[in-house]
N, C-alpha and C positions, 0 to 999 in steps of 0.2 A: 722501398724503405722497409727495413726489418722490424717486426714486432718481437720483443723479447720480454714477454710478460711472465713473471715467475709464478708458478703454480702455488696455491695456498693449501696447507694441510693442517687439519685439526684432529686431535685424538680425543674422543669422547671419554667420559669417566669409565665406561665398560670396556675400553680398549679399542673400540671401533674407529678405524681411520676414515676420514672424509677428506677428499681432495678435489679441487676445482681448478680449471684453467679458463680464465675469462677471455673471450674473443669479441672485442668491442664492435666489430663490423658485422657480427653474425646476428641473424634473426631466429636461429634455431638453437636447440640445446640437445645434447646427448647425455644420457645418464646410464651408469653401469653399476651393478653389484657383483663383486668379484670374490670368489672363494678359492683359497689356496689349496685345493684338493682336486685331483684329476685321476685319469685312468692308471697312471703309473703307481698310485698309492693304494690300489685296490688289492685285497687278497685274491688269489687265483680263483677260489671257489665262487666268488661273486663278481667276477670280471664284468665290467660294463655297468656297474651300479651307479656310478656318477652320472653317466649319460642317461640311464633309466630315470634317475631322480630329476635330472634336468627336464625331461619330458613331463614328468608328473607335476612339477611346480606350476605348469600352465593349466592344470586340470581342475582348478577350483580351490578357493580358500574358505574360511569360515563365513565370509560375508559376500564373496563373489563367485559366480559360476564361471566355468571355462569360457563360455560365450561372452559373459560380461567383461572378463579380463581383456579379451581381444577387442571388443567393441569400444571400451573406454579409451584405448590408445588409437586404434585404427579409425575410430569415429571422429577424431580430430585431425586426421591426415597423418598420424604418427606411425612409427614402425616399432614392433616389439619382437624380440628374438632372443636366442641364447645359443651358447656352444660349449662343448666340453673338449678339453685338450688333455695332454698327458699330465700337466702339472697344475691345471686350474680349470675352473668352471665359471662362466660369466653369463649374467642375465642383463640385457641392455634394451634401451628404448631411445628413440629420437622423435622430436616433435617441435612444433613452433614454440618459441620461448614462452608464450602466453600459457602454455600447458605444463610448465615445469612441475608444479605441485602435483598435478594429476599423475603424470608418468612416474614420478618419484614414489607416490603413494601406492600405485599399482604394483610396481616392482618390489617395494618393501613388503606389501601384503603377501605377494607370491612367495617371497623369500622366508618370511617369518610364520605365516599363517596357513600354509598349504595343508589340505586335509589328508592327502594321500589316501583317497577313498579306495577301499578294496576292489570295487568294481572297475575303477579306472586303472588300478594296477594290472588287472588281468587284460583289460582292453588294450592298454598301451604296450603290454608285453608282446601282443600280437602285432601291433604297429611296428615295433622295433625289429621283430623278425622279418617283416616285409622290407624294412630299411636295409637289413643285412643282405637279403636276397637281391635288392636293387643294386647294391654296391657290387655284389658278386657278378651280376649280369652285365655290368658296365666294365669292360675290360680295362679301360684306362684307370679306373679307380681300384679295381681288383688287383692289378699288378702292383699298385702302391702298397696295398695291404700285405701282399706276399713279400715285397721288398722289406717292409718294416719288420715283419716277423723274422726274416732271415738276418737283417742287419743287427737286431737287438736280441737275437736268440739267446735264451738262458736268463733273461731278465723280464721284469714286468712290462718294460717298454715294448716288448714284442707282441703283446696282446692287443687285439683291436679295441678301439675306444668304445665301439658299440657293444662289445662283448660277443659271445657266441650263443648259438641256440642252447647249448648245454648249460652255460653259466647263467643265461637269462632264466631258464627254467628252474634254476636252484635259488633264485633271489626271492625271498618272501617279503611280505609287507613289513614284518618286524626288522628284517635286514635293512630295508629302506629307511625305516624310522631311526634305527641305530646309526645309519650313515648320516642322516640329516642332523640328528641331535649331537652326534659325535664330532661333526666337522663344520657345520654351518653356525659357528659361534663367532663372537666379535674378534677373537684373537686371529682368526683366519679370514676375516671379511674386510673388504675395502669398498667404500661407496665413492663413486666419482661422477663428476659432471663437467662438461666442456661446452663452450659456446656463449650464448647470452645468459650468463649466470653470475650472480653476486655471491661471493663465498659465504658471508655471514648469513645471508638469506637461506642458502642451501643447507648450511649446518643446522639452522633452526628447523628447517623442514625435516631433516633426518632425525635430529635429536628429540623432536616432539612427536614423531610418528611411530610406526610399529617397531622400527629398529632400536628404539630406546630400550626395549624390553629384551633384546637379544642377549643371551648369556655371555658373560665376559670370557669364558673358557669352556673347554670340553666337558661334557657330562658322560664320558665313556666313549672315547674316540675309536673310530674304525680305520683311522689313517695308518696304513702299514709303513714300516720303514723301507727305504729303498737303498739299493747298492749299485755301484758301477756295473755296467754290463761286462761279461767276460771278455778278455782280450781275444783278438782274432789273429790267427797265424797263417791262414791260407784262404784264397778266394772261395766263395760259396755261390752256389747256383741253384735256382728253383725254376722249373719249367712246367707250365700247364698248357698242354696242347688243346687247341680249340679250332673248329672249322670257321674261323673268322676271315673277313676280307682283309683285315689288317692285323699285324702283330704289334703288340705293345711291349716295350722294353723299359725297364727302370734299373738304374745302377746306383750304388751308394759306396762312398768311401768314408771311413771314420773321420769325423771333423772335430770341432772344438765346442766347448760349452759357453754359457752366458758370461762367465767370469774370466775366461781365458784372454790374456792381453793380445793374443794373435787373432782375435775375432775380427778386428778391423781389416787386416790384410786378407783374411779368408773371405770377408764380404766383397772385397774388390776383386779377388780371384774369381769368385762366382760371376760377377758382372762381365769380366773379361772373357771368361770361358763360355758362359751360356746364359747370361742374365738378360739379354735383349737381342734385337735383330741385328745389331752391329757385332755381336759376340763371335768368337772364333768358331764355335760349333755350329751356330746358325748359318754363318757365311759359308762354311765348308760343306755341310751336309745338305742344307736347303738351297742356298743360292748357287753354289758352284756345281753341286752334284745332282740336285733335284731328287734326293733319296727320300725325303719326308716333307710333310707340310709344316710340321712344327717340331722343334727340339729346344730344350732349355734346361738350365740347371736351377737348383734351389737349395736352400739351407734349412735343415731341421735342427733346431737349437734347443737344448734343455739346460737345466742348471749346471750339470756336471759333465755333459757329453754332447755330442752332436754328430750330424752326418752331412756330407756333401753329396747331393743327388743329381742325377741326370736322367731325363725321361724323353721318350719319343715314340711315335707310332709310324709304321712303314710296312711295305710289302715284305712278306716273309722271306722272299728270295734275296732280299737286299740286307738281311740281318748281319751276315758275316762282314760284308763290305763296310756297313755302318759302324760296327763294333771296332773294326780295325782303324777306321778314321777317328773315332772317339778316343781310343787309347793312344793313338798317335798324337792327337792334340794335347792330351794330358801329359804325355812324355815331353812334348815340345816345350810347354810352358815350365815344366820342371827342369828342363835342360838349359833353357835360356830365359833370362828375365825379360819382361815386356819392356817396350820402349817407354821413355818418359811421356811421350805424346799419348800412347795407348792407355797408360795408367791415369793420365790427367782426364781423358775422356770418361774413363770408368768412374773416377772420383766425382767429376761434374755431374754425371748421370745419377749417381747415388744421392748426391746432395740435392740436385734439382727435383728428382721424383719425390724425395722426402718432403721438401718444402711445399710442393704442390699438394701432396696428400694432407699435410698438416694445416692446410687452409680449411679443411672440413672438420666440423665439430666431432664427428664420429671417430676420426683418426686421432684427434687430440685426446678424446676420452679413452681410446684404446691405449695410447701412450701412457697416460696416467696409471691405469690399472696394471698393465704389464710391467712397467718400470718399478712400481711399488712392490709388486709381488716378487719380481726377480731380484731387486737390489735393496729394497727397504727405503728407497728414496726415488724422487723423480729426476731422472737424468736429462739434462737439457739437450735439445737437438744440436745447438751450436757446439757443445763440448764434443759430441760425436763427430760433427763435421770437421772440427779441428784435428781430431785423431785420424780421421780418414785422409785428410790433406797431408799428413805427415808420413804416411806409408810410402816406402821406397820400392822401386823395381826389385831390388835384392830381397826385400821382405816377401814380395809376392812369389818370387822363385823359391824362397826357403819354405814357405807354407805349402806350395805346390809339391815340393819334394817330400815333405812330411806327410801330406794328406793323400795325394794321388798315387798311392802304392797298390799294386795288384794284390799284395798280401792282405789288405783290409777291404778288398772289393767284394761286394755282394751284387748279384745280378738276378733279376726276376724277368721272366718272359711269359706272356700269355698269347697264344695263337700259333699258327703254323710257322715253322722255321727249321733251322739246322738241328742236328743231333746234339745231345748233351756233351758227347765226347768232343765234337768239333768246337763247341763254344769253350769248353774247358781248355782245349789246346790253345785258344787265343788269350785267355785271361790268366793262365798259370804264370807265376813270376819266372823271369828268365833265369 
């Protein structure tokens, strides 16, 4: 039996949006504070400042030490974390529903009252440098950063979310304070809760706590304007040779953004081509050929643009063979529409995995925040499922023809493998 509970949204006098999704069978609650600023909005000089500030908000407020912040949530079996993305930053916690007031207060205190202590700024600067080095040492993560830089070359999307050693060294405490006060205001902030939560009770918690004092708008924003990445007219390639046991490969094609009506067909194209173990790429390269342990596709979606990505790791001597097979599968789906049965399986998979995920309070909380930030409203899962069910085989073929073009292909490779010239010979448009 389906639950179709409509989320509740209240806008406080200062413009802060508060949204909840009640899950009557849940015994837990997930809370999030979302800010509509991320790495894409940063000036190049201080790239990584959103991520830097995310770290620092855990380092103590006017009334809580960093240790006390952790203990107040973890001490009741809860989870406290945050992440920075290209167009948003989120601070979130989950715990037993008995502790809703506690986790809401801790998150609100962090968001509004963080001290940004100068000693913590310097200490955390070093921690993030170690994070950058860790990503670089992990080839599967590093190849993704190389791919992102090449895919969005010429735009702020190409810069790493963590920043670089150079940009980190340029960020001062005053820069951090300007970024905090210029962006973490009610106009860009959304507070969400999902699970065992009553809307009016949660609104009262938020409106009577620290966030009632958050300014209604910017006091000198550092939010930079963004523009569409430059168009790409030819395939691009970046190779980093390493003496690894395995070679990591990541490819991208220009995709679609959050508002593009073709996004439903692109989502199903992703499932058919590389979204699960039944997908064409997994079956061809892993099951039939034994060329890799894992291969899959993913979608990177932003407000006005996106990328269709494929990633795998394999023995360097098999790179050419694997690339030929990947490009062949891309050409095959662009040349011939999938069968109705294959499309139905992809649709059922998408809807089924979504429904299972939405049984978790954390996933419902994520849906509230991202939907409000992306669209200014909460989009119902059933409306998405209805759109997916209406996608036709011809539409899948049409988006494959539009997206899977070597002209917009970017390829990153880390590890031993063929020469640059040999790979370019494979990926150049006919």
